[in-house]
C-alpha positions in Angstrom: -58.5 -12.1 -42.7 -56.6 -9.0 -42.4 -52.9 -9.2 -41.5 -53.0 -12.9 -42.3 -49.7 -14.2 -42.7 -51.0 -16.5 -45.7 -52.3 -13.2 -47.5 -49.2 -11.2 -46.6 -47.0 -14.4 -48.6 -49.5 -13.8 -51.5 -49.0 -10.0 -51.8 -45.6 -10.7 -51.9 -45.4 -13.1 -54.9 -48.1 -10.6 -56.5 -45.7 -8.2 -56.5 -42.6 -10.4 -57.9 -45.2 -11.6 -60.6 -46.0 -8.0 -61.7 -42.2 -6.5 -61.5 -41.6 -9.9 -63.6 -44.1 -8.9 -66.3 -41.6 -6.4 -68.2 -37.9 -6.9 -68.3 -36.1 -5.3 -65.9 -34.4 -2.4 -67.8 -37.9 -1.3 -69.0 -39.3 -1.4 -65.6 -36.0 0.9 -64.5 -36.9 3.3 -67.7 -40.5 3.9 -66.0 -39.8 4.3 -62.5 -37.4 6.8 -63.5 -40.1 8.6 -66.2 -42.5 8.6 -63.5 -40.1 10.5 -61.4 -39.3 13.1 -64.2 -42.9 13.9 -64.3 -43.9 13.7 -60.6 -41.1 16.4 -60.2 -42.2 18.5 -63.8 -45.5 18.6 -61.7 -44.7 20.1 -58.8 -42.1 22.7 -60.2 -45.6 23.8 -62.2 -47.7 23.8 -59.3 -49.8 20.8 -59.6 -50.3 17.2 -58.5 -49.6 14.0 -60.5 -52.5 12.2 -59.6 -55.3 11.7 -60.8 -53.9 11.4 -64.4 -55.0 14.8 -66.0 -55.2 14.6 -70.1 -54.4 18.2 -69.9 -51.4 18.5 -67.9 -50.0 15.4 -69.9 -50.4 17.1 -73.1 -48.7 20.0 -72.1 -45.9 18.2 -70.4 -45.2 16.1 -73.3 -45.2 19.6 -75.3 -42.2 20.4 -73.1 -40.5 17.5 -74.0 -40.7 18.3 -77.7 -40.3 21.9 -77.4 -38.6 22.7 -73.5 -38.9 26.0 -72.4 -35.7 25.7 -70.1 -32.4 24.6 -70.9 -33.3 20.6 -71.2 -32.5 19.3 -74.5 -35.9 18.9 -77.1 -36.0 15.1 -76.4 -36.8 12.7 -79.6 -40.2 11.0 -80.6 -39.5 7.8 -79.7 -38.0 8.7 -76.2 -41.2 11.0 -75.7 -43.9 7.8 -76.9 -41.6 5.6 -74.2 -41.9 8.7 -71.9 -46.0 8.3 -72.3 -45.9 4.0 -72.0 -44.0 4.9 -68.6 -46.8 7.1 -67.2 -49.7 4.8 -68.7 -47.2 2.2 -66.4 -47.1 3.9 -63.4 -50.8 5.1 -63.7 -51.8 1.6 -64.2 -50.0 0.2 -60.9 -51.5 3.3 -58.7 -55.0 1.9 -59.9 -55.5 4.5 -62.5 -56.5 4.2 -66.4 -54.5 7.0 -68.6 -56.4 7.2 -72.0 -53.8 7.9 -74.2 -56.8 8.6 -76.9 -58.0 11.8 -74.9 -57.9 14.1 -77.5 -55.9 16.2 -75.0 -52.7 13.9 -75.5 -53.0 12.1 -78.7 -54.0 15.4 -80.8 -50.1 16.8 -79.3 -48.2 13.7 -80.0 -49.7 13.7 -83.8 -48.5 16.9 -83.8 -44.9 16.5 -82.2 -45.2 13.3 -84.6 -45.7 15.0 -87.7 -43.5 17.9 -86.8 -40.1 16.1 -85.2 -40.3 12.9 -85.9 -36.7 11.7 -88.1 -36.4 8.0 -89.8 -35.1 6.1 -86.9 -31.1 6.3 -86.4 -29.7 2.6 -86.9 -26.8 1.0 -85.7 -24.4 -0.7 -88.1 -24.4 -4.6 -88.5 -21.3 -6.5 -87.4 -20.7 -8.8 -90.6 -19.1 -12.2 -90.9 -15.4 -10.3 -91.3 -16.4 -8.1 -88.7 -17.0 -10.4 -86.2 -14.0 -12.6 -87.0 -11.1 -9.4 -87.4 -12.9 -8.6 -83.8 -12.2 -12.1 -81.7 -9.0 -12.1 -83.1 -8.1 -9.2 -81.1 -9.3 -11.2 -77.7 -6.0 -12.8 -75.8 -5.8 -16.2 -75.5 -6.9 -16.5 -71.2 -9.7 -17.1 -69.7 -11.1 -13.7 -70.0 -10.3 -14.3 -74.1 -12.1 -17.1 -74.1 -15.2 -16.1 -72.5 -15.5 -13.3 -74.4 -15.2 -14.7 -77.9 -17.7 -17.3 -76.8 -19.5 -14.0 -76.0 -19.3 -12.3 -79.6 -20.0 -15.8 -81.7 -23.0 -16.9 -79.6 -24.0 -14.0 -80.0 -23.6 -13.3 -83.3 -24.7 -16.9 -84.5 -27.6 -16.7 -81.7 -28.9 -13.1 -83.2 -29.3 -12.8 -79.1 -30.0 -9.4 -77.4 -27.4 -8.5 -74.5 -29.7 -9.8 -72.3 -30.0 -13.1 -73.3 -26.3 -13.8 -73.5 -25.5 -13.0 -70.3 -29.1 -14.6 -69.1 -27.6 -18.1 -69.8 -27.6 -20.7 -67.9 -26.0 -24.2 -68.1 -29.1 -26.2 -67.1 -33.0 -25.4 -66.3 -33.8 -24.1 -63.3 -30.2 -23.4 -61.9 -30.8 -20.2 -60.8 -33.8 -18.1 -60.0 -32.3 -14.9 -62.6 -31.8 -17.1 -65.4 -33.7 -16.0 -68.8 -32.8 -19.5 -70.4 -30.2 -22.3 -70.7 -28.6 -24.0 -73.3 -27.9 -27.3 -74.3 -25.3 -29.0 -76.2 -25.5 -31.7 -78.8 -23.7 -33.5 -81.3 -24.9 -31.3 -84.3 -24.7 -28.0 -82.5 -26.7 -26.0 -79.2 -30.1 -25.4 -78.2 -31.0 -22.2 -76.4 -34.3 -21.9 -74.8 -34.9 -18.6 -73.9 -37.4 -16.7 -71.7 -38.2 -13.8 -74.3 -40.7 -10.8 -74.2 -43.4 -12.9 -75.8 -42.5 -16.1 -74.3 -39.8 -18.8 -74.4 -38.8 -19.2 -77.5 -35.8 -22.1 -79.1 -32.9 -21.0 -81.0 -30.4 -23.6 -82.7 -27.1 -22.6 -83.5 -25.1 -25.4 -85.7 -21.4 -25.5 -85.8 -19.4 -24.2 -88.0 -17.2 -24.8 -90.3 -13.6 -24.8 -88.1 -13.3 -25.0 -85.0 -11.5 -21.5 -84.6 -14.8 -19.7 -85.5 -17.5 -22.0 -84.5 -19.6 -20.6 -81.4 -20.1 -24.0 -80.1 -16.6 -25.0 -79.8 -15.7 -21.9 -78.6 -18.6 -21.9 -76.1 -17.3 -25.5 -74.7 -13.6 -24.7 -75.0 -14.7 -22.0 -72.2 -16.9 -24.0 -70.1 -14.5 -26.9 -70.5 -11.4 -24.2 -69.3 -13.7 -22.3 -66.6 -15.3 -25.7 -65.4 -18.7 -24.3 -65.2 -21.2 -27.4 -65.2 -24.0 -25.2 -63.0 -25.3 -21.8 -63.0 -24.2 -19.0 -65.3 -22.5 -19.7 -68.4 -21.3 -16.1 -68.4 -19.2 -15.1 -65.6 -16.8 -12.5 -64.5 -13.3 -13.3 -64.3 -10.3 -12.1 -61.8 -8.5 -8.7 -63.3 -5.7 -11.1 -64.7 -8.1 -13.0 -66.8 -6.7 -16.8 -65.8 -9.3 -17.4 -62.9 -13.7 -17.1 -62.9 -15.6 -15.6 -60.2 -19.4 -16.6 -59.3 -21.3 -13.2 -60.2 -23.0 -13.3 -63.5 -22.3 -10.7 -66.3 -24.0 -7.3 -66.8 -24.9 -6.9 -70.5 -23.8 -4.1 -69.8 -20.8 -6.0 -70.6 -21.4 -6.8 -73.8 -22.1 -3.2 -75.0 -18.2 -3.0 -73.9 -16.7 -5.6 -75.5 -18.5 -4.8 -78.7 -17.2 -1.3 -78.6 -13.5 -2.2 -77.8 -13.2 -4.9 -80.3 -14.5 -3.0 -82.9 -11.5 0.2 -82.2 -8.8 -2.7 -82.0 -9.7 -4.4 -84.8 -9.9 -1.5 -86.8 -13.4 -1.7 -88.0 -14.8 1.8 -89.7 -11.1 3.0 -88.9 -11.7 5.9 -91.5 -14.0 7.4 -88.8 -13.5 9.3 -86.0 -13.2 7.2 -82.7 -16.1 8.9 -81.1 -18.1 7.6 -84.3 -17.3 4.2 -84.3 -18.3 3.9 -80.8 -21.5 5.5 -81.6 -22.4 3.3 -84.4 -22.0 -0.2 -82.8 -24.0 -1.6 -80.2 -25.5 -4.8 -79.0 -27.9 -4.8 -81.8 -25.2 -4.2 -83.8 -25.1 -8.6 -84.0 -28.7 -9.2 -84.6 -28.3 -6.7 -87.1 -25.2 -8.7 -88.4 -27.0 -12.0 -88.7 -30.5 -10.7 -90.5 -28.2 -9.0 -93.2 -25.7 -12.0 -93.9 -27.6 -14.9 -93.4 -28.6 -16.2 -97.3 -31.6 -17.9 -95.9 -35.3 -16.9 -96.5 -36.2 -14.1 -94.6 -38.9 -16.5 -92.4 -36.3 -18.9 -91.0 -34.0 -15.4 -90.1 -37.1 -14.4 -88.5 -37.6 -17.4 -86.9 -34.2 -16.7 -85.3 -34.6 -13.6 -84.4 -38.4 -14.4 -82.4 -39.9 -11.6 -84.7 -43.6 -11.3 -84.7 -43.5 -10.0 -88.3 -41.9 -10.0 -91.2 -41.4 -6.4 -91.4 -39.3 -6.2 -88.3 -37.4 -8.7 -89.2 -36.5 -6.6 -92.6 -35.3 -3.5 -90.3 -32.5 -5.5 -89.4 -31.5 -6.3 -92.5 -28.9 -3.2 -93.6 -28.4 -5.3 -96.9 -30.9 -7.2 -98.4 -31.6 -8.0 -102.1 -33.7 -4.6 -102.5 -36.0 -4.7 -106.0 -36.1 -8.3 -105.9 -39.4 -8.4 -106.8 -40.3 -5.4 -108.8 -43.7 -4.3 -109.3 -43.3 -1.7 -112.0 -42.3 -4.2 -114.7 -45.5 -6.8 -113.1 -47.4 -4.4 -114.0 -46.7 -4.1 -117.6 -44.2 -0.1 -117.3 
């Protein structure tokens, strides 16, 4: 059956499924990780195949304490590089034993010596998001960007989840989910890392700040009833185009409106830009919602409460006081 057209089609389909197993950005990062490691091996006069735990241990060492002009990488980036190598080896039919002592002990030493508390992006709070949307113009582009910020904040969405939305189910092959607008709010069906999840966004107290009303206005005036919810606009901001927005637009939008609204104006512009990112929307919702933590966890799609707490920049600390509980 060699060369069978049916098998060839199955091979192509299997490759598509394999690529879809991880997010596109993750695939790009893992591919870049493998290229970096392969180049490092060539420079050291060795071959990346088959996997050598000893060489990988030396590679991790060079990432943490480089002998050349390259800067040392953070522990989280080194972890990601190792994950990228494990993935790349698996695609080539090899198994990388990350518990091998040449890898595990070196990585443990790197973590012990170089690990630092994670640098978290600052949360965008309700008063911040209102100030940010107030800076936007009242053309089509401004209406679209206002909907992006409000839906992203109220939904606690990732950048990719915002721009991946379609108007209806199965509208486009690259859809990351779709949205259904109901009387009481909007229901988002999202194709997340762990499978499909549903996010409810209720209507707000006023049309000016309501994410659902703002989204309805955008869809109405942009005349969008099929395909991507958020699309590009012309340079003058008065005409919609067919192309879906990139998630990078969301990052740029957040940073620009943070600057324009004067949030953290006491800091230099460079520091203000570094403080905020797409994750600031998710952190803002998690930090501001005055509801039981379980509902926030479900809304954000977290598998554990501990992950949700990482997003809470201001929570009621010491609400449970175990010191007093034991009588001290």
